[in-house]
N, C-alpha and C positions, 0 to 999 in steps of 0.2 A: 361719419366714415371712420371705420377701424383702421387704426394705424398698426404697422408690422411690429412696432415696439410693445404694442398693448398685448400680443399674443405671443405663443410659442408653439412649435410644431410637434405633433404627438403621432403623426402617421400619414397614412396615404390610402386613399379609396381605391378599390379594386373595381371587379366587373359587377354588373347586375346580378342579383340572385332572385330567381323566379319571376313572377309577373306582377306582382303587386307594389313594386317600387323597391324592394330592399336592396342595398348594396353591400358588398363585403368591404370591411374596413380593417386594414392592417396596420396596428398600432404598436408603438414603441413605448406608450406610457399609458396606463390604464386610469389616468387621473379623472377622464369623464364618468368613471364608475364609482370612484373613492369620493368625488365632491358631488355636491348638488348643483349640476348645471343641466339647463333644459335645451341649450345649443352648443353647436360646435361650430367653427368658422371654417369656411372652405375659401381656397384660393381659386378663384374662377377667373382665369386670364389674366392675373396680376391683381386682382380687386377682391378683397377679404370681404366676404358675404357669410353673415351669420345663417346657419340652418338649424332650425328647430326639431329635435327629435322627438318621433312619436313613440318609438321604442327601439330595444337593441337586446341583442342576445349574443353570448359569446359561444364561438364554436371551438377556441382553443385559447392556449394562454397569451396569443398574440393576434388573434382573429375574431372579429366580432361581425355579425348581421345587422345593419342600421336600417332603420325605417325613418326617413325625414318626412315631416309634415308637408303635404302638397306635392309629394313625389309619389305618385300612384300608377306608374307604368314601368314596364322594363325598359321602355325606349327613353323615358325621363330620367330613370336610374343610369341608364348607359351614358347619358351626358356629364354625368359627374365622374366617371372612370378617369383615374389619373390624378385627381384633385388632392392636393396636400390638404391635411387636416390640422386645424391649429386648435388651442383652448386659450380662453382668456386669462392673462395674467392676474387681474383684478380679483377673480374668484380664489384663486390659490393664495394670493397675499393676504386675504381676509383670515386665513387659518394657516399660520406658519407650520404646524405639525404635519401639513399635507404636501409640503414642499416635495417635488420631484427632481430628480437631476437634470431631465430636460427642461425644467423651467429654469434653471440656473444659466442657461445658454444666453450670453450677452450682458452677463453680471462682470464687474471688473474685481479682479483679484487685487487686495491691498497687503501689504505687509504689516503685521500686527505691531511690531515695535517701533515703525516709524512712519506708517501711514503712506509708504510709498507705493504708487500704483505700479503693479507689476505686468498687468495685460488683461484683455478681455476674453472671456470663455467664448470660444467659437463652436465647440463640440464637445462631447463627453465619450470618451472611450471606455466603455463597459464590456469589452470583448475578452477580457481576463478577470481574474479574481480581484485584481487591483484597478479600481475605477480612476480614471485620470481626467483631469481637466486639460482639454486642449486650447493653447492660447493662439491669438491670431498670427503670431511669428512661429507657430509650429513646436514652440516648446510645450512640455508636459508637467503637469504638476498632479501629484497624488491627490485625490479626493477623499481623504480619509478625515474622520471625526477627531483624530489625535491632532492634526494640523488646523483645523478651522475652529477660529476662537468666536467668530460672530458672522451671522448672515442678516443683513439690512435689506430687507425688500422694497423698502420705500426709495433707498438710495441706490439700489441693486448692486449692493458690494458684498463682498465675502473677505472678510480680515482672517488672514492665515498666519501661522507662525512657520515661515519656510525655513528649513534647515540651510545651515550656511553651505555654499557650494553648489546646491540643486539648481539654481538658475543658470550657472555657468556649463552645464552639461550639454 
């Protein structure tokens, strides 16, 4: 059984496309194209289920058409509409160079100088040029390479040199 902490959300399936079982996939992270993955994980009524990809093609920089194995009709593809799509963390953690921002959701932020836990990343705000980690208490921390000193995928922590006073804002 796939557990929620073993995957991270990369998008959502849209409506069926054509009659041969393709479905539109609105993605926020193209990690499935950058990493060698045979499958994606779909949330089917609260159960995480792996679906093997037969093929996919990009329609834009945030939309792809995906054909899953054993999904061979428009009716079957329509059953997948609205499912959240997840990617296995284990595949990303094998290659730290391929880490994406979305894969960092759920990581702990730790102060580099005293190893004190600051909080857990619940979302990534990339709506502006300055990307921010959003913590569970609503605080925002800049997600800049200048502040990050270490990312440990095994312990799911990010050590940061946080400027004095930033956490009090």
